[in-house]
N, C-alpha and C positions, 0 to 999 in steps of 0.2 A: 965267604960264600962264592962258589964258582959260578961262572956264567951259565953252565948247563943246569945246575941246581936252581938258579934263579929263573931260568926259562921254564923249567918243569913246574915250579911253584906258580908262576904266572898262568901257565896253561891249565893247571888244575883249579885255578880260582873260579868261583861261580860266575863272575862278571866278565870273563874273557870273551866268550862268544857274543854276548850282547854289546860289548864295547866295540868289537870288530864290526858288527852290523851297524852300530851308530856312526862309526867313522866312515864306513862305506856309504851310508845314507847322506852324511854331510858332504862327502866328495861328489856324489852324484847330484846333490842339490846345487852345489857350486857350479858343476859342469853344465847342468841344464840351464841355469840362469845365464851363464856365459854364452851358451849356444843360442838361446832365445834372444839375447841382446844382439848377438852378431847377425842372426837371420833378420831381425827386425830392422837393422841398420843398412842392410844390403838390398837395394831395390831390385837387383837382377834376380834374386831368388824368389821374389813374389810371383813370378810367372809360373814357377814349377810347383808351388804350394797352393792347394785349393783355398778359396776364400772362406770356406766353412771352418778351417782351422784357426783363422784369425778372429778372435772374439773380443768383445769389449770387457771392461773391468767388472761391470755388474754381473754379467753372465758367469764369469770366472769365479766371482765371490759366491754366487748361488750354488754353483757346482761344488766348490770346495766346502761350503757350509753343509751341504747335503752329505757329502762323503764323510766329513768329520762327525756329524751327528750319527750316521750309521755305524762308524767305527766305535764311537763311544757306547752306543747301545749294545753292539756285539761284545765289546769288552766287559761291560757290566753283566750281561747275561752269562757269559763264560765264567767270570769270577764268581758269581752267585752259585752257578751250578757246581763248580769245583768246591766251594765252601760247603755246600749241602752234602756232597758226596763224602767229603772228608769228615764231616761230623757224625756220620753213621758208621 
């Protein structure tokens, strides 16, 4: 099998685009953690960043919990709607 045929087969695969999105999300997550760690360790940057952006762990957990609950609800409603439409 030639390289061109193999690349065409991979691109026509159903999971090609979601895999790219997952890889991009992983790279962005790693980059954001590294940037956050670097900013928190440099005291010089604290003068330029507003104090409202620095939050404690409890507030961050509450915000992420609310976002994840909203996303789960939205996904459930969307999936239910799609299944109802496809059954008719």
